[in-house]
N, C-alpha and C positions, 0 to 999 in steps of 0.2 A: 923854249930855246933848254934842253940837256946840259944836264953839271955841266962840267969839264973834262972827265971824266969815261960818260958812257954817250955813245951814238944817238941820233932822235930815234933808231927805232931801239932799242933800251927805253929807251925814257918813256917810252909809250907805254911797251912791256909792263913797264915795274909801273907805271902809273895804275891803268885800266886794274893786273893782281894789289895794288894795293888800294883801290875800292871796292872791285869784289869781296876784299876779306872786313872793312867798310860796313859793307853792305851785311856779307855775312853773320855781322857781331850784331845785329840786331837780331836776336831772334827772344823766342816768349821765353825759353826758361832755360837761363844757362848753365845745369844742368847736361846737357843734351850736347852729345859732343859732335864732331863738322862727319863725324862716316854714319850714327845713328839721321841728327838733318837732312845726311842726303838718300838714303834709309824711306825715312818719312816722303820728301820731297817727292822720290820716284814711286812711293804708292798715290802719292796725293794725284798726280800727272796722269801714272797709267791703272792705271785700277789695282787688283785686284792679285797678289804673286804669288808666284814657286819659292822655295827659297836658292834653287837652282837659277832661276829668272832673273832672279833680288841681286842674286852668285854676278851671274855675267852680267848685271847690265852696269855695278859699281868695282866688275873685275874684281872680284875680290871671292878666295877659294871659299867652296863649302859651309865647312869647318868656322870660318869667320867669317861669315854671314850667321850663324847660327847666332853664333855669342853677339854678336849686333842683335838681331833678334831675342835675345835671350832678353840683353836690354830692355829692350823698345818694350818687349808683355811685362816685365816685375814696373818700369816705369807705368802701365797702363796706355803706353801709344797706340799699340798695335795690336790689333786678333789672331789668332793662330791656330784654325783650326786642322783638320784630314778635309784633306782637296776631294771636294762630291764624288769624282770619278771615277780615285782611287786612293786609298784608303796610304799609300807608303807614300804618300806625299802628305804636303798641311797647304793651304792658301795660305797669306797674311794678307791683312788689310788693315788698314788704321781704324783705330777707335775709336769715340765722340771726344773722349784728348784729343786723339792726335789731331784729327778734320779741328779739334780748334785750339790745339799746337801752332797748327797753319796757316790760319784765319788770322791767329793774333798774330803770327810771324812775319804777314805779310803786311799785312797792318801798320806794323813798328816799322818795317824797312819803307814799302810809299809814303810812311809820317817823314822816316832822316830826309831821304834819297830828294821826296818833296818841299823840306826844307830850305834846300842846301842849293835845288833850283829856284825854288821861287828870290833866292838871296842873289843871282846871278841876274846882271844883267839882259834886256831882253832882246841882246845880239848877240850875246854868248849863249843863249840858251838854244836862239833860231839858227844858230851854228851847230847846237850839239842834236839838234833834231834830224837835221841830213850829214852828221855821220854815225849816226844811230844806224842807219840800215847797211853802213861799209862795215863798221861794226858787226853786227847782225851774222853780214856773208863767212866773216871771217871764227865766225862764232860756228859756224853752223860744215866749211868745212870738213 
């Protein structure tokens, strides 16, 4: 039941946001910002990208993305190379340290979430499995 001052829809939204924040906080390196982490996960999911494609994906300006990428290069989490097909463009990819960051972050998130799920009664875990496709559909719209 939602607190008196919130509708059920607002309570659900806030609860999902809070859970997402808790999961996101489980990461391999506390020095990596949320924006930097998003770039690392985008590279992990989509492979090598140009600065422009990363800017579009993250919905930020190219100068802003350039600053983010520069910081990630300094942290040795990404590499920045001239694009093989056009020397005016740069290709950005995960470094070995970046791949390790992604792997460790996923491991920590999975461990945190699994521990919380395991503490729930089996009927509640089953309800969450049943609602997962609905939440996925909402996220993908």
